[in-house]
C-alpha positions in Angstrom: -87.6 158.9 42.5 -84.9 161.4 42.0 -81.5 160.2 40.8 -78.7 162.8 41.4 -75.3 162.2 39.9 -72.3 164.3 40.8 -69.3 164.1 38.5 -65.7 165.1 39.2 -64.3 167.4 36.5 -60.5 167.3 36.2 -59.4 164.0 34.9 -62.9 162.5 34.8 -65.0 164.7 32.6 -62.2 166.7 31.1 -58.7 165.6 30.1 -55.1 166.8 29.8 -54.8 165.3 26.3 -54.1 168.6 24.6 -51.5 169.7 27.2 -49.7 166.3 26.8 -49.6 166.8 23.0 -48.3 170.4 23.4 -45.6 169.3 25.8 -44.6 166.5 23.4 -44.5 168.9 20.5 -42.4 171.6 22.3 -40.3 169.7 24.8 -40.7 166.0 24.0 -37.2 165.4 22.6 -35.6 167.3 25.5 -37.6 165.4 28.1 -36.8 162.0 26.5 -33.1 162.8 26.7 -33.6 163.2 30.5 -35.6 160.0 30.7 -39.1 161.5 30.8 -42.1 160.8 28.7 -44.4 163.7 28.0 -47.5 162.0 29.5 -45.7 161.0 32.6 -44.3 164.5 33.0 -47.6 166.2 32.6 -49.4 163.8 35.0 -46.6 164.2 37.6 -46.9 168.0 37.4 -50.7 167.9 37.6 -50.9 165.5 40.5 -48.3 167.5 42.4 -50.3 170.6 41.9 -53.4 168.8 43.1 -51.5 167.6 46.2 -50.3 171.1 47.0 -53.8 172.5 46.5 -55.1 170.0 49.1 -52.2 170.6 51.5 -52.7 174.4 51.3 -56.4 173.8 52.0 -55.4 171.9 55.1 -52.8 174.5 56.3 -54.4 177.8 55.6 -57.9 177.6 54.0 -59.1 178.8 51.6 -56.4 177.7 49.2 -55.4 179.7 46.2 -57.2 178.7 43.0 -55.8 175.5 41.6 -55.2 177.1 38.2 -52.7 179.6 39.8 -50.8 176.6 41.4 -50.7 174.8 38.0 -49.5 177.8 36.1 -46.9 178.8 38.7 -45.5 175.3 39.1 -45.3 174.3 35.4 -42.1 176.2 34.5 -40.5 175.1 37.8 -41.4 171.5 37.2 -40.0 171.7 33.6 -36.8 173.4 34.9 -36.4 170.5 37.3 -36.9 167.9 34.7 -34.6 169.5 32.1 -32.0 170.9 34.5 -32.2 174.3 32.8 -33.8 177.6 33.7 -37.3 178.0 32.0 -38.6 181.6 32.1 -42.1 181.7 33.4 -43.0 184.3 30.7 -41.8 182.1 27.9 -44.1 182.1 24.9 -43.8 178.3 24.8 -44.8 178.0 28.4 -47.7 180.4 28.0 -48.8 178.4 25.0 -49.1 175.3 27.1 -50.5 176.7 30.3 -53.2 178.6 28.4 -54.6 175.2 27.4 -55.9 174.9 31.0 -58.7 177.3 29.9 -60.1 174.8 27.4 -59.6 171.2 28.5 -61.2 168.8 26.1 -63.9 166.3 26.9 -63.1 162.8 28.1 -64.2 160.0 25.8 -68.0 159.5 25.7 -68.7 162.5 27.9 -71.4 164.1 25.7 -73.1 160.7 25.1 -73.1 160.1 28.8 -74.8 163.3 29.7 -77.3 162.9 26.9 -78.1 159.4 28.0 -78.6 160.4 31.7 -80.3 163.7 31.2 -83.9 162.3 30.9 -83.6 160.3 34.1 -81.2 162.0 36.3 -80.1 165.4 37.8 -76.5 166.0 36.8 -73.9 168.2 38.6 -70.2 168.7 38.4 -68.1 169.0 41.6 -64.7 170.4 40.9 -61.4 171.6 42.4 -61.3 174.0 39.5 -63.1 177.3 39.1 -66.8 177.5 38.5 -66.5 179.7 35.4 -63.8 177.7 33.8 -65.6 174.4 34.4 -68.8 175.9 32.9 -66.7 176.9 29.9 -65.4 173.3 29.6 -69.0 172.1 29.7 -70.1 174.5 27.0 -67.3 173.6 24.7 -68.1 169.9 25.2 -71.8 170.5 24.4 -73.0 169.3 27.8 -73.9 172.6 29.5 -77.6 172.2 28.8 -77.6 169.0 30.8 -75.7 170.3 33.8 -77.9 171.5 36.6 -75.1 173.1 38.5 -71.3 173.3 38.9 -70.0 173.4 42.5 -66.4 174.7 42.8 -64.2 174.1 45.8 -63.3 177.8 45.5 -66.8 178.6 46.7 -66.7 176.0 49.4 -63.4 177.3 50.6 -61.8 173.9 50.9 -60.5 171.3 48.5 -61.6 167.8 47.9 -61.5 165.5 49.8 -62.6 167.7 52.7 -65.9 166.4 54.0 -67.5 169.9 53.5 -67.2 169.5 49.7 -69.3 166.4 49.8 -71.7 167.9 52.3 -72.3 170.7 49.8 -72.9 168.1 47.1 -75.4 166.4 49.3 -77.2 169.6 49.9 -77.5 170.1 46.2 -78.9 166.6 45.8 -81.4 167.4 48.5 -82.5 170.5 46.5 -83.0 168.3 43.5 -85.1 165.9 45.5 -87.2 168.7 47.0 -87.8 170.2 43.6 -89.1 166.8 42.3 -91.3 165.8 45.2 -95.0 166.5 45.2 -96.2 169.0 47.9 -98.0 166.2 49.7 -95.0 163.9 49.8 -93.2 163.2 52.9 -90.3 165.5 53.6 -86.8 164.3 52.7 -85.0 162.2 55.2 -82.1 164.4 56.3 -80.0 161.3 56.9 -80.1 160.5 53.2 -81.7 157.1 53.8 -84.8 157.8 51.8 -85.2 154.8 49.4 -87.0 157.0 46.9 -83.8 158.8 46.0 -80.4 157.8 44.7 -77.2 159.9 45.1 -74.2 159.0 43.0 -70.7 160.3 42.7 -68.6 159.5 39.6 -64.8 160.0 39.3 -61.7 158.6 37.8 -59.9 158.9 41.1 -60.5 156.3 43.8 -59.6 158.7 46.7 -62.4 161.0 45.6 -64.9 158.2 45.8 -63.7 157.1 49.2 -64.7 160.5 50.5 -68.0 160.5 48.6 -68.9 157.1 49.9 -68.2 158.2 53.5 -70.7 161.1 52.8 -73.4 158.6 51.8 -73.0 158.5 48.0 -73.1 155.4 45.8 -69.9 155.5 43.7 -68.9 154.9 40.1 -65.2 154.6 39.1 -64.0 155.2 35.6 -60.7 153.3 34.8 -60.0 154.5 31.3 -56.2 154.2 31.5 -56.1 150.5 32.3 -56.3 147.7 29.7 -59.9 146.9 28.9 -59.6 143.2 29.8 -58.2 144.2 33.2 -61.2 146.5 34.0 -63.7 143.9 32.7 -62.2 141.4 35.2 -61.5 143.8 38.0 -63.1 141.8 40.7 -60.8 138.8 39.9 -57.5 140.7 39.4 -55.4 140.4 42.6 -53.7 143.9 42.2 -57.0 145.7 41.8 -58.6 143.7 44.6 -55.7 144.8 46.9 -56.0 148.4 45.7 -59.8 148.4 46.5 -59.1 146.9 49.9 -56.5 149.6 50.8 -59.0 152.3 49.8 -61.9 150.9 51.8 -63.5 148.6 49.3 -64.6 148.4 45.6 -66.8 151.2 44.3 -70.4 150.2 43.5 -69.7 150.4 39.8 -66.4 150.2 37.9 -66.2 150.8 34.1 -63.9 151.6 31.3 -65.7 154.8 30.2 -68.1 157.4 31.5 -70.9 155.9 29.4 -70.3 152.4 30.6 -70.5 153.6 34.2 -73.6 155.7 33.4 -75.5 152.7 31.8 -74.6 150.6 34.9 -76.0 153.3 37.2 -79.3 153.3 35.3 -79.5 149.5 35.3 -78.6 149.4 39.0 
């Protein structure tokens, strides 16, 4: 049996923690005077860039690299928040946007990949660039466990376009083919072969909706919510309504990557 697990990168395996800290250090007081918290500001900027990346993918594919959107929109977003002109070539701005080249690992990332490496084929599917994501993986010490990084830049479309998940499925199929004996039956092209498992793990429910539609089992990491809420997620009315709106609860929900990974193996 081959178990293939595809991980989202931005916000799932790698975080904006250092960028949030840098914004707080350089602009925190000014943002606070305007009613903004540094974390909320950074997340709003990042999610807006993700939205625009997806929209541009819809309007005129292929979209520009997401890093170019992030770097271009950061000073404009800051100007809007502070109601002052922020030069794009400001050293303070460059000091923040340069951190996009080395996003830190999410909690338990290395332990997760170490834990899964002996039983699973691991891949990263990202809206970011292949080379930058490989650099993130190297810095985090997980590069030796990652079989492949698939970038939406190479697909020519952003997530959640179905073509991205089709490409991920093709990679899983390659993993399965590599593992099967020569006299084994050929792989079921409809992905219904009970000898194989295909998982998609992300911290974004919309990502998993698309992955589920493509045939993946899904694991959701809810690291920003209170632990007690995630532990009782099937009983909480707000989460139940959220799952319902997004097409149903993922197969596994956990507080950390490692918790989700252990549940996948147990499953």
